N, C-alpha and C positions, 0 to 999 in steps of 0.2 A: 505493498498500499503508501502511494506517493505521500511525501512529506505535507505539499498540499489535501492531500484528501484524506491525512488527519488533521488539519488543520479545518480542514469546514465541519468533520463531524464533530468539533470541539464546539464548532460558535452554532454548528443546531441543537448541540448538549442545551443549549443557549435558552438558542431561539427557533425551536423544532419546522413551526409553520412560514422560514424562511423562505421564498421569492426566491426562484432559482438562478434566473435572470437580475437578477439586481446583488446580490448573494455573489454570484461570478464578478460582477462588476466591483463589488467591493475587495473578493481576492486578491483584483488581480493592481490594489495598491499598497497589495505585502511586495517587501522587501526580500531578499535573502545573503545571509552571511555566513560562513564560517568559522567556527568556533573552536581553538583549543582548549585543552584541559588547564584547569589552572586559571586560566581569560577571563578576565571582568566583561560582563556587559556593557554595564554603569562603576563611575568612579563618585565618588564623595568630591562632591565640589563644584561635576554636573549640574547644570539645569538637562532633565529628564524630558524631551517631547517625547520619545515610542513607548508602543506597548510591544515585550518581545515575548516569543514562543519557542522553547528548545527543542526540539524534534526527541533526542536520544538522552539527553543527561539532564542530574538534580542537578537544585543549582541552590543557590545559594548568598544570603543575603545578611553584613554584617560590616558592625562598624568599628574602626578603631577609638579606644578611652586614651582618656593624655597621659594616660603611666600606655600607654600604648599595644593593650592590650584585644584581640577581636575578639569583640559580644556578636555571637551569632542571635539576629533578630529573628528571620525562620531560615528554614529549610522548604523546597518543593518538590516536586515528582518532574518529570518530563513530564510537558505538550500541560502543561499550566499558564495564563500568560500572568506578565511578569512583566510592573517599574514598582517606583518610590509615586506610589500616588498623589503624597505629600504637593512634589519638584514635578509632576507629569500636569498635573489638575492646576497650579498655583503661579508654575512657570520659577520656582525659587530653589539657587540650587540644593541640590538635596544634602543628606547627612549617611549615608548607604553605599556599600561598593554590592554587583549584583554579579558573582564567581559561579560555574559554570565547574566539575568536577570535570564530567569526559568530553570528550570531541562529541562536537552536534553544528547540525546543519543550526542556526535560526534565523526565525521568520521574524520579520517591528513592521509596525508600521508605523505613522508620525503619526502625531496629535491636529495636526493639522486635516487631514486625509484623513483622519475621523469625523471628523469633527462634517468637514462636508459632509462623508454617507451620513453621519447624522439628522444635519438641516435640509437633506436631498430625499432621502427612502428612511421610510416609515417604520422597515423595517432593521435597519440597521442603528436607527434609536434607540428601537428596543431589544436588540443585541445590547448596546450598548446599557441599556438600565436595563439591564436580566444580572450582565456583567458586574457591577457596582453593588445589586446586590447579593451580589453572589460571595463579592468579597468582602462586603460589610458581614456577611448569616458568617462567615470563615475565621473572620480575624475575634471578630466576638465567641463564635461555638474553641475556638481552639482557647482562648483569653483563659476563658470559664473553667475552659477543663486542664488547660497548665497548672492554675494560679490552687482549683479547687483539690487538684490530684497529688501526691505525695512522688517524689523520685523515679521507685518503682511502677508507679502507675504509668505515671508518665514515659515510661520508655519499651514497657507491655504495651502503650496503644502505637508506638514508635515500628516495634515489633513486627504487632498483629496486621496495625496498616497499611505501612509500606516497611517490608520486608526490604527492599532495595535499599534502604538507609543503611542499614546496619552492613550491607557489604560495599556503600560506595565512602561515602561522608568516613573522613578519620572520628573518629572517638571524642577528639576535645573538642570538635565540632558539633556533635550532639551534645555532650558536657553543657557548651557554652550554652544553647538551646535551652538546654530543663535547666543553665543555673544551678546547676552542681559543678563539681569538679570531676576530671578524665577521672579518679579515686572511684568517687563515689557508680558512678558506671561500673567500672572494673567488680567491684562488687555487684554488683547490682547482674550482672552474665553470672560471674562465677557463686552468685544463691544461684541465677537461674540454674544452672546446669548441674547443680547440685540435687534439687530436687528434682528431674527427671531421672 
């Protein structure tokens, strides 16, 4: 299945009644680039005007604290829409980096092109609404889960929902996302193996 077709499926998940001709008009606005493992598609301080989708790579957003420590803000699977929403919406410099863990093709659309699609085509406007709703629901649900669960429960949630994270994402990044030390994650893994 081509990347363009995968992107089309992703868009249709958010707005299933999309007119096919209008969907194709918008898909032509997406551009493509090849990104190597470890590269950034967004750098701190940039004004972000693109919405990205990585075909085959897990991605991570992180910021660097004043003492130089990387703090992981989120980790996402492949085929998720990625950007810094504040910078994308308000045209302000962002405060995060977005990095890919694996070699991947990345498709992206410029905000200007997306806004033109929203203004011209009702279907694209409905897609934009659904995208924002999905983003807000996701942010609230993940935030609630992370704060209401302990580190073991959150680690198990990752293991059950996103098992590939445990194969690809460095332990220190998972620990940072869960706001615990790598030693805590190692203990959780060890306890899990003992219980098996």
